N, C-alpha and C positions, 0 to 999 in steps of 0.2 A: 516732390517725392518721386522716385523712381518706381514703377510698377513692373513686374515680370510679366512678359507675353508668353504665357504657356504654350499657346499654339503653336508659336514660332520655336520654342524650346522642344516640344513633342515632333515638330517636322524636322527640327535639325537631327533629332534622335533617330528618327525614322530614314533621313537621308544617309547619316554615318553607318546605322545598323544594316541598311541594304547594301551598302559597299562591302563591309566586312563579314556579313553573315554566310555561312558555307551552304548556298542555295546556288540552284541552276541560275544561269546567266539572265533569263526572261524574268525569273522572280527577282532577282537583285535589282535590275533595272526598275521594274515596276514599284518596288518598295522605295526605292531612292527616288524616284520620279514623283511619287505620292508625297513623299516627306518634303520634298523640294516645293512642290505646289501649295501643301499645307501651310508651310512657314511663309511663303509670299502673300497668300491670301490672308493669314492671320495678321502679318504686319501691315498690309493695307488696311484692313477693316478695324484693326485694333487702333491705329492711328486716327482713324476717322471719328471714332467713338469717344477717344480721349479728347480730340479738338472740338467736338461737338459741346463739351461742357465748359470751354474755356470763355472767358470774358472779352469783349471786343472793347477795347480802349482808344481813345484818339491821343496821339502822341505828337509832340513838336519837336523836330529836329533843330538842336542847337548849335551843333557845330559839324563839320564835315572835313574829310581829309581826304585827297585822293594822290596817287604817285605812280609812277611808271615802274613796273617790276618785270621781272624776267618770268615768263608763263611756262606753260606746258609746251612740250615739242609740238611742231606743227606737222602737216601731212609730209612736206617734203624734208623732215629732219630738223634738228636743231630747235633750240627753243626760241620763242618769239618774245617780243616785248609787248605788255600789255597794260591797260590802265585798271588800278582796281581803286576801290573806296571803302571808306569806313565811316559810319554816322555815329553821333552822341544825340540820343534822343531824351526827353523827359515826358512823363504822363503821370496823372493822378488817379488813384484807386482807393476807394473806401477812406477818403481824407489825407492819404499819405501821397507824398511827392516822390518819385522814382525817377533815376537818372539810369540810363541803359545803353549799352552798345548792341543794336540787334544783330542776331547772328545770322543775317542774311550776308553773303558773300558773293560778289559777282566780278568778273573781268570783261573789260570791254576793249577793243582794238584801237579806239581813238579818244582822246580825252574829250572831245565834245561829245561823244556817246556817253561819257561817263557823267559829266556835267547835267546833259539832257534826262538822264536817269533820275538823278536825285533833285532836280527842280520840279518836276511834275508832282 
């Protein structure tokens, strides 16, 4: 179930309102910065509060897949090839068995780095 983070919404409104309000430049800047800080702090703390109530479960990875893909552009320009992986895991919670693909995504520059990551 998705919950609304009202602190982040209010911060975004302050940020946008500070940009479009008909005030002096210093006041516009202050309101916008306040809104930005409020939104970022709210996102950080709300996430911690939500995750504090999560149950920890032990999962077993049953399948893995890795492949070489075209990654993001490097510092010298042009895209670079990277290794990426996806896991299939199972866990049990309240007597029910679940199969999931964790939403963890990582890219590694070498195949051995990818293997070492998911073997640990």
